[in-house]
N, C-alpha and C positions, 0 to 999 in steps of 0.2 A: 945746551945742556939742559933745561928746564924736561928736554922731550925726557933726554934721558931720566931723569932724578922721576916724574915719573912712573918713566914706563916701569923705575924698580920700585917703586911703590905697590905698581899689581901686580908686580911679579911676585912680591913679600905677601899685597892677599887673599890671589888666586891657589897661589902656589901652598901654600895650610906653613907650620913652619908656626908660630908663636901667635898667629890671630887664628883664634878661639870662637866666636861665635856663643855669645850670651855664656861663654864661658865654662860651656861642654866640647869635647874630643869630638871626633868623627865619627865615634862607635852610639855615643850616647845620642849623635842632633841624626844620626839614622834612626835609630830607634825610638826617637820619638818620633821620627815621619810615620814609619811602620805603624804607629800605637795611633798614630793621628789617620787616617787611611783607612785603619782596621775599623775605629772608635763610625766612620761612619758607613761602614759594609754595616757596622752592628742597629747602628739608628735605623739606619735603612728598613733591616729587617721587622722592629723592633715597628717601625709608623707602618709597615706594611698587617701582618699581626693587629697592630690600634684602629688601623681600619676596615679589617672585615673579622672585627667584634664589630666596632659600633653598626655595621649593614646585616647582621642577625647578633645582634645583640639580644631579643629577643628568646635565643633561640641556643646561645652561648653554652657550652656545660656549665655550670658551677664547679669551681677549682676542689672546695673546702668536700667535696660533693666525690672526687673526683681518685684525692690523692689523701684516702684517707689508710694506707696499709703504713705500720712496721716491722722487721725483720725479727719475726721467731715474735711473733706478739700477733690473735687472732682478736679484731672489735672497729671496729672504727672509734679510730685515733687520728681528724682532721691537718693535717698541714704539720705532723710533729717531725716527721724525721726529714720532711721539707727546711725543715727550719732551724734542723740538725747540720747538714751540711751545710748550711748557710755560715754554720755559726766557727762552723770547723774549718773553714775555705776563711775564713776572714783572719778565728785567730790565724793561720797560716801566712796572711798578709803579713801578722804584728811578728812573728816566729823572722820572715824576710826585712824586714827593718831591723829586728836586734844584727842580723849576718853583717846587711851593712853596716850597720854599725860599728858590729867588729872588726869589721876588716880599715875603716876607717884609722880605725883603732891600732892596728896590726894585730890582734887577735887572732891568732893560725886556730888553735883548739876550737875559740869561743864560734865563730864561723862555721867551724861544723859542725857542731851541735847546733847550731840555731839552722843551717841549711836540711839535715836530721831529721827535720824536727819539718820544715818547710814542705821536705820532700812526703812522708810520712799524711801531713794532713793534706796533701791533693790526689794521693792517692786514693785513703780512703771518699774523697767526695768522688773522684770517677771510678772509686768501686761501687758508693751507693746512687749514682749516675745511671749506670751498670743496670744493680735493681731491681732501679725507679721504671729502668726499659722496656723489661723483662716485665713490671709487675704489671706493667699500665697491656703491653700486649697482649698478655694471659688474659687481664679480664679477670673477672672475681660475681658477677651474677648471669651475666646476658643480659639478651631484652634480641627483636624480633627488629628486622626493616619495611615498610611498604612498599606497595610503589611508587613513591611521589621520595624516596631515598628519604624517608622523618624516621626517627630512632623510638621505638613505643619502649618505655622498663616496666617493670610493675613492682605495684608500692602493697602487703601484706594493710589490706585497711583497720584494723581494727589498733596493728598497732603504732599505725602511720612511718611505718620501717622498709628499705627497698628489698625487695625479695625475689630470690634468685632463681632459677627455672629447674634450680636439679631442687628448689625445697615443693614443685605443684606441679611440674611437667609428667606424665606419663607416659608408659612406654611401650611402644605399643608393636607389631611383633610386623616390622616392611623390613623389608627386602634391602641397606642400604649398601651401593656398593660406588667405591672411589674408583674414575676415573684415570685411569692410565696410558702410557701410549704402547704397548704392548696388546690391548685392549683393542688396536687401531683404530683411539679416535685423534689422530694427531693433529688436529688441529682443537685440542681443548688439552691442559689441564691442570690440578692442582691435588699441594700434598694431602688435609686431610678435611670430610667434611666435622660441623657442629657435631657436638655431644646428642646436643636434639634436632629435633627436627621440629617446620611449622605443625604439622600434623600434628606433633606430638604434644607440641605447647596450648594448640587451644584446646587439644583436651582436656588433661592435665587442669588448665583455667578454667571450662567449665563444671567442671568434676570439684572449689576449691572456690567456695561463691567469698571467700575473704580477698581474694586479690585482684585488684583493676588494678586498670594504666593509668604510668603517665606518662607525661607525651612533652615533648622539649621545652615545651612554650611555656615561660618565665609570665608569671603572674606583678599586679603592680607590691608584694611583701616579700618578691624578689627572690618565689619559690616554684617550682613543680609545678606546672596545675594535674592535678588529677580529676581521672575520671568515673562518672560514676556507671555501674554494673551494667546497665544497658548501651552506657558509650566507650566500653572498650569492647564491649565485645561486637560493634560499628566499627571501630580502627581495626581490629583485625582479622576481618574478611579484606584488607588490604596487601594480610605480612602474607610476603615472598620469601624471604629467607631469615633462619638466628643469627645474628653478630654475637658471637667473643670474641670480648675484647677491644684490639685496638688496630690498624696502622692504616698504609696507608689508601686504602682501597674505604673498609668500611669502620664505622667506631661507635661502640658499643653508649657511648656514654654521650653520646647529642650526634651537632655535628660536623662529619669529619674534615670541615678546615682546622678549627682544634686539634687535631690528632695531627695535620701538616707537619700544622707550626711546632709544638708539640716537639716533632721527632726531628727538622728542619734547626729550632733556635739553638734548642737543650742539646741537640750534638756537633750541631757549629762549635758551641763554650763547650761544650766537651769534650772538640777535639780540643781545642787551647788550650787545654787544661795540661790534659796526659802527654801536648806536645812541653807540659810545660814545667811537666813528671821530666819528660828527658832531658828539658835544659838542662834541671837544677842537680838532675844527676850525672850531667857530663863534669860541671858548676864544682862539683859536691866532690866528685875526685882528685880533679885538676887542684882544686885546696887542700886536701888527705898528702898528694902527691910533693904540694910545697910550690907547687910553679906558677901564684900570684904573688907565695911569697919572696923570692927571686927576684922577682922583676918590682918589688914595693909597690906598688897599691893592687888591691880587691877590685881593680872598675869595673869588669868583668861579673862580680858579686850584685858590684850595683843596679850594672846594664842587665840583664835577667831577675832580676828583683822589679826595672821598670815594666817590664812582662810583666808578669806576675799580681802587679795591685792591679794592672788593668785587665787584665782575666778577671782579677776580685769584684775588681769594680762594675768590669760586667755584670755577674753577676747577679749582682746587685741589682738595677734596671730590671735581669730580668726579673728576678724572682719578683719580685716589685708587679713588675704590669704581666703577669701573664700567669704568679699565681695568689696573688692579693688582691689584686685592682677586682 
């Protein structure tokens, strides 16, 4: 008799039914499990970034000197647009809270309106991140790379501002050929060459006495070390190639690890935001069609809201550790 009762209790527990751990449904529990596992993944990425930055702290690029662009505006606006992206994403989390609350009160039209605003906010963030990637890849000033893989940037000694290669590089009558497979060079290929060659940069540097070299090394004041003309000429003798923008191999802003982590971490997070926008679109159309109104609850809105809040929270950490610190 006792065995039968015990078995009945076990079947009630493991069979589901009204037994809900922490008062959450199966769907919400699975969403929490996913969020926990994904949080550990992001934590590993940020920890790796932190260790790498600490190891190369003396040559790590300064974020305020890298992310200075704003769409449709020319000038130096450090971190302005990244701050705008962060604000938009956080506000989209607020509208998602309002959508969930409206769902609890069974207000269909309010859910539709707030989810629409959430989708717009997410789309703006994804589009802004794509623009930021394009700007980062294209570059703005250009630099040269030495035999040891060090990046040398250029500064106008009169103003103290960064100098672009276009401001001083010479134009030499050199024949510059892009390697292509049709030319018989099967073991090597390239898409395009830099705007200037190393010789053009060297000749232009010699002709402009107000241009000096700035190294990757950061001094005690938190600024990159600027060399004298003599020291600059000595450093430029080791230049092997011109670097414009950043990719997984070269980086005009400094350490190539910085670019690697930038693409990987922000790209991984951007994929999450894009996925969240797609999920929100699906739920949005279901809400508009009255699917959840017929079910008598808007739990799906709450579940996708958990994912969206997680994505927003992760960006706060990425923004803090990658851009601010």
